[in-house]
C-alpha positions as CSV (number, residue, x, y, z in Angstrom):
1,M,-27.3,-23.5,21.3
2,N,-24.2,-22.4,19.5
3,K,-26.2,-19.7,17.6
4,V,-27.4,-18.3,21.0
5,I,-23.9,-18.2,22.3
6,Y,-22.5,-16.5,19.2
7,S,-25.4,-14.0,19.2
8,M,-24.7,-13.1,22.9
9,I,-21.0,-12.7,22.2
10,S,-21.7,-10.5,19.2
11,V,-24.0,-8.3,21.3
12,V,-21.4,-7.9,24.0
13,L,-18.7,-7.1,21.5
14,L,-20.9,-4.5,19.8
15,L,-21.7,-2.8,23.1
16,M,-18.2,-2.8,24.6
17,P,-16.4,-0.2,22.5
18,P,-18.8,2.7,23.4
19,A,-18.6,1.7,27.1
20,L,-14.8,1.8,27.1
21,A,-14.6,5.1,25.2
22,Y,-14.7,8.5,26.9
23,E,-15.3,12.0,25.6
24,L,-12.3,14.3,25.1
25,K,-12.7,17.8,26.6
26,V,-10.7,21.0,26.4
27,G,-8.1,21.1,29.2
28,M,-7.8,17.3,29.5
29,K,-4.2,16.2,30.0
30,A,-2.6,13.8,27.4
31,S,-1.1,10.6,28.6
32,D,2.6,10.4,29.2
33,W,4.5,8.9,26.4
34,S,8.1,8.7,25.0
35,F,9.8,7.4,21.9
36,E,13.3,7.1,20.6
37,D,14.5,8.5,17.3
38,S,17.0,7.0,14.9
39,K,19.9,8.6,16.8
40,K,18.7,7.1,20.1
41,N,17.5,10.5,21.4
42,I,14.5,10.1,23.7
43,F,11.5,12.4,23.2
44,A,8.8,12.5,25.9
45,M,5.6,14.3,26.5
46,A,7.5,16.5,28.9
47,N,9.6,17.9,26.0
48,W,6.4,19.6,24.7
49,A,5.1,21.1,27.9
50,G,3.5,24.5,27.3
51,K,3.6,24.0,23.5
52,V,1.1,23.0,20.9
53,L,1.8,19.6,19.4
54,L,0.0,18.4,16.3
55,V,0.5,14.8,15.3
56,N,-0.8,13.9,11.9
57,Y,-0.3,10.5,10.2
58,V,-1.5,9.5,6.8
59,D,-1.0,6.0,5.5
60,P,0.5,6.4,2.0
61,D,-0.8,3.0,0.9
62,I,-4.4,3.9,1.7
63,M,-4.0,7.3,0.0
64,K,-2.6,5.5,-3.1
65,K,-5.5,3.0,-3.0
66,A,-8.0,5.9,-2.8
67,K,-6.4,7.6,-5.8
68,D,-6.3,4.3,-7.8
69,E,-10.0,3.8,-7.0
70,G,-10.9,7.3,-8.1
71,R,-12.0,8.5,-4.6
72,L,-9.2,11.1,-4.6
73,K,-8.7,13.1,-7.7
74,D,-5.7,15.1,-8.7
75,E,-7.9,18.2,-9.3
76,T,-9.2,18.3,-5.7
77,Y,-6.3,16.7,-3.7
78,R,-2.7,17.6,-3.4
79,G,-0.4,16.0,-0.8
80,I,2.6,18.0,0.5
81,G,5.0,17.3,3.3
82,I,6.6,20.0,5.5
83,A,9.2,19.2,8.2
84,D,11.4,21.4,10.3
85,C,14.5,19.2,10.1
86,A,16.6,21.7,12.1
87,A,14.4,21.1,15.1
88,T,15.1,17.4,15.2
């Protein structure tokens, strides 16, 4: 009986994520959000109205692990960081 219940729960959990996901389309509006910086200034979605905003995050621990495991090689990968500090 327990195997049947666990099997049913597994099937439901496997089918749920696609049912909850939706396709992104050009022109869709982003959800409203805000965050506070280290100086307590609030940045909200409204601050970026009419501008292109690119958010990119890379987990440095995962990148180090990939390099340590040989999945990223120095010959083919180079990480750089660019920030416009005057704009913050």
